[in-house]
C-alpha positions as CSV (number, residue, x, y, z in Angstrom):
1,M,-125.6,5.4,9.1
2,R,-124.6,8.1,6.9
3,T,-122.4,9.5,9.5
4,R,-120.6,6.1,9.9
5,R,-119.9,6.0,6.1
6,L,-118.4,9.2,6.0
7,A,-116.1,8.3,8.9
8,L,-115.1,5.1,7.3
9,T,-114.6,7.0,4.0
10,A,-112.2,9.6,5.8
11,A,-110.3,6.7,7.4
12,A,-109.8,5.0,4.1
13,V,-108.6,8.4,2.5
14,A,-106.3,8.8,5.2
15,A,-104.8,5.4,4.9
16,L,-104.4,5.8,1.2
17,A,-102.7,9.0,1.8
18,A,-100.2,7.4,4.3
19,T,-99.4,4.6,1.8
20,A,-98.8,6.9,-1.0
21,T,-96.4,9.0,1.2
22,A,-94.4,5.8,2.3
23,C,-94.2,4.4,-1.4
24,G,-94.2,7.6,-3.2
25,P,-91.8,9.2,-5.8
26,D,-89.3,10.4,-3.1
27,N,-88.1,6.8,-2.4
28,S,-87.9,5.9,-6.2
29,G,-86.0,9.2,-6.7
30,T,-83.4,8.4,-4.0
31,G,-82.8,5.0,-5.7
32,S,-82.2,6.5,-8.9
33,T,-80.0,9.1,-7.5
34,A,-77.9,6.3,-5.7
35,A,-77.5,4.3,-8.9
36,A,-76.4,7.0,-11.1
37,P,-73.0,7.6,-9.5
38,A,-72.3,3.9,-9.6
39,T,-72.7,4.1,-13.4
40,S,-70.6,7.2,-13.8
41,T,-67.7,5.7,-11.7
42,A,-67.7,2.5,-13.8
43,G,-67.5,4.6,-17.0
44,A,-64.6,6.6,-15.7
45,T,-62.7,3.6,-14.8
46,A,-63.3,2.0,-18.1
47,T,-62.2,5.3,-19.8
48,S,-58.9,5.7,-17.6
49,A,-57.5,2.1,-18.3
50,P,-56.6,2.6,-22.0
51,A,-54.8,5.9,-21.2
52,A,-52.4,4.0,-18.7
53,T,-51.8,1.5,-21.2
54,A,-50.8,4.0,-23.8
55,T,-48.5,5.8,-21.6
56,T,-46.7,2.5,-20.7
57,A,-46.3,1.6,-24.3
58,A,-44.9,4.9,-25.1
59,T,-42.0,4.7,-22.8
60,P,-38.6,4.0,-24.6
61,T,-36.4,1.1,-23.7
62,K,-32.8,1.9,-22.8
63,A,-30.2,0.1,-24.8
64,T,-27.6,-2.0,-22.8
65,A,-24.1,-0.9,-23.6
66,A,-21.8,-3.7,-24.8
67,P,-19.0,-4.7,-22.5
68,P,-15.5,-3.3,-23.5
69,K,-13.2,-5.7,-25.3
70,A,-10.2,-6.9,-23.4
71,P,-6.7,-5.9,-25.0
72,A,-5.2,-8.5,-27.1
73,P,-2.1,-10.2,-25.3
74,S,1.2,-8.9,-26.5
75,S,3.4,-11.5,-28.6
76,P,7.2,-11.9,-28.3
77,A,7.3,-10.3,-32.0
78,A,6.2,-7.0,-30.3
79,S,9.6,-6.7,-28.6
80,G,11.5,-5.9,-31.8
81,K,13.6,-8.9,-31.7
82,S,12.0,-11.0,-34.4
83,G,13.5,-12.1,-37.7
84,N,17.1,-13.3,-38.3
85,G,18.2,-9.9,-39.5
86,Q,18.3,-8.5,-36.1
87,T,21.8,-8.6,-34.5
88,C,22.0,-10.1,-31.0
89,G,22.9,-8.1,-27.9
90,A,24.0,-9.8,-24.7
91,D,20.8,-9.0,-23.1
92,D,19.0,-11.1,-25.9
93,L,21.0,-14.2,-24.9
94,V,21.2,-16.8,-22.1
95,L,25.0,-16.9,-21.5
96,S,27.0,-19.4,-19.5
97,A,30.7,-20.3,-19.0
98,K,32.3,-23.4,-18.2
99,A,35.9,-24.3,-17.6
100,E,37.4,-27.1,-19.8
101,S,40.8,-28.8,-19.5
102,Q,41.6,-29.3,-23.1
103,A,44.4,-27.4,-24.6
104,G,45.8,-26.5,-21.3
105,G,42.6,-25.1,-20.1
106,Y,40.1,-22.6,-21.4
107,I,36.6,-21.2,-20.7
108,L,33.8,-22.5,-23.0
109,I,31.2,-19.7,-23.6
110,T,27.8,-20.9,-24.4
111,A,25.1,-18.6,-26.0
112,M,21.4,-19.3,-26.6
113,A,18.6,-16.9,-27.5
114,K,16.2,-16.1,-24.7
115,P,12.6,-17.5,-25.2
116,G,10.7,-15.6,-27.8
117,V,13.9,-13.8,-29.3
118,S,15.3,-14.7,-32.6
119,C,18.5,-12.8,-33.6
120,T,21.8,-13.3,-35.2
121,L,25.4,-13.4,-33.8
122,P,27.8,-11.4,-36.1
123,A,30.7,-13.0,-38.1
124,A,33.1,-12.0,-35.4
125,H,34.3,-13.1,-32.0
126,P,32.6,-11.8,-28.7
127,T,34.1,-9.0,-26.9
128,I,35.7,-10.6,-23.8
129,A,37.2,-8.6,-20.9
130,F,38.3,-9.2,-17.3
131,G,38.1,-6.9,-14.3
132,S,37.4,-3.3,-14.0
133,G,40.5,-2.4,-15.8
134,G,39.1,-4.1,-19.1
135,I,41.8,-6.7,-19.8
136,E,40.4,-7.5,-23.3
137,A,41.0,-10.7,-25.1
138,A,42.5,-10.8,-28.6
139,N,41.2,-12.7,-31.6
140,A,42.6,-16.2,-31.5
141,E,41.6,-17.0,-35.1
142,Q,42.8,-15.3,-38.4
143,A,39.8,-16.4,-40.5
144,T,36.6,-14.5,-40.3
145,G,33.7,-16.2,-38.6
146,T,30.1,-17.0,-39.9
147,P,26.8,-15.3,-38.8
148,I,24.9,-17.6,-36.8
149,P,21.2,-17.2,-36.4
150,L,19.9,-18.1,-32.8
151,S,16.4,-18.9,-31.6
152,G,14.8,-21.7,-29.8
153,A,17.2,-24.5,-28.6
154,K,19.9,-23.4,-31.0
155,V,23.5,-23.0,-29.3
156,A,26.6,-21.1,-30.1
157,Y,30.0,-21.6,-28.7
158,A,33.2,-19.5,-28.2
159,G,36.4,-20.5,-26.4
160,V,38.5,-18.1,-24.2
161,M,42.0,-18.9,-23.1
162,A,42.5,-16.6,-20.2
163,K,46.4,-17.0,-19.9
164,T,48.6,-17.5,-22.8
165,T,52.0,-16.5,-21.3
166,K,54.5,-18.5,-19.3
167,G,55.2,-17.2,-15.8
168,N,53.6,-16.0,-12.7
169,Q,52.6,-12.5,-13.7
170,A,48.9,-13.4,-14.2
171,V,46.1,-11.5,-12.3
172,E,43.3,-13.6,-10.9
173,F,39.6,-12.8,-11.7
174,T,36.4,-14.5,-10.7
175,D,34.1,-13.2,-13.6
176,V,34.4,-12.7,-17.2
177,I,32.7,-9.9,-19.1
178,V,30.9,-10.9,-22.3
179,A,29.5,-8.4,-25.1
180,I,28.5,-8.9,-28.5
181,G,30.9,-6.4,-30.3
182,N,32.3,-3.3,-28.7
183,A,29.1,-1.3,-29.1
184,D,26.9,-3.6,-27.0
185,P,25.2,-1.4,-24.5
186,N,24.4,-4.2,-22.0
187,P,27.4,-6.6,-21.5
188,A,26.9,-9.6,-19.2
189,G,29.1,-10.6,-16.3
190,I,29.5,-14.4,-15.8
191,P,31.1,-16.2,-12.9
192,V,34.0,-18.4,-13.7
193,G,35.7,-19.0,-10.5
194,R,39.4,-18.0,-9.6
195,T,40.9,-17.6,-13.0
196,P,44.6,-16.3,-13.7
197,V,44.4,-13.9,-16.5
198,D,47.2,-12.7,-19.0
199,K,46.9,-11.7,-22.4
200,P,43.8,-13.6,-23.1
201,I,42.4,-14.8,-26.5
202,V,39.0,-15.7,-27.7
203,T,37.7,-17.6,-30.6
204,N,34.9,-16.8,-33.1
205,W,31.4,-18.0,-32.5
206,H,31.0,-21.6,-33.6
207,T,27.9,-24.0,-33.7
208,V,30.1,-27.0,-32.5
209,P,31.9,-27.0,-29.1
210,K,35.1,-28.7,-30.6
211,D,35.5,-25.8,-33.0
212,A,35.7,-23.2,-30.1
213,V,39.0,-24.6,-28.5
214,P,41.5,-21.8,-28.6
215,G,45.1,-22.6,-30.1
216,L,43.7,-25.6,-32.2
């Protein structure tokens, strides 16, 4: 009996030893070691997040440049032809010519300021010439004219009698040259059709067409 008890006791001790080996400190130690890195990683993540936020907040924002302003449109006054004190030149005017039958026939010159231009015709007759030889018209009036401001729809008139002589010695021309004074750098040529010319005369500028009839 004693021998049997000793055998049972030895078997029990062996069983306890095996149980202790299976559930002993090695298994619990392994669990602790596995859990530790998880805790360490979580802490590192929580620590690095604020740093990224701080970096983003510190980045300066670039200012957007304002678009350049468009230049202001130019006005007619910038051309230098503004104000009634400026003397007209032929290039400031819209000039036309029309044949009239009154007083034996003459040419009516009409002058208007170009759009945006304001200028003054001097108190004198226009310079009128025919052909490349420069047959120039003489003054048809003894009195001095009056300065005439031009702008908008205002019109001035001058009358030209191309032939004042009797006979057949006239020369025909198809254009008349009009200048505002002898110093005008840009005289204008206006078509008038076939016109006999001999010792022509011209009136001063007038604001009424009937006052621009030569010889009356």
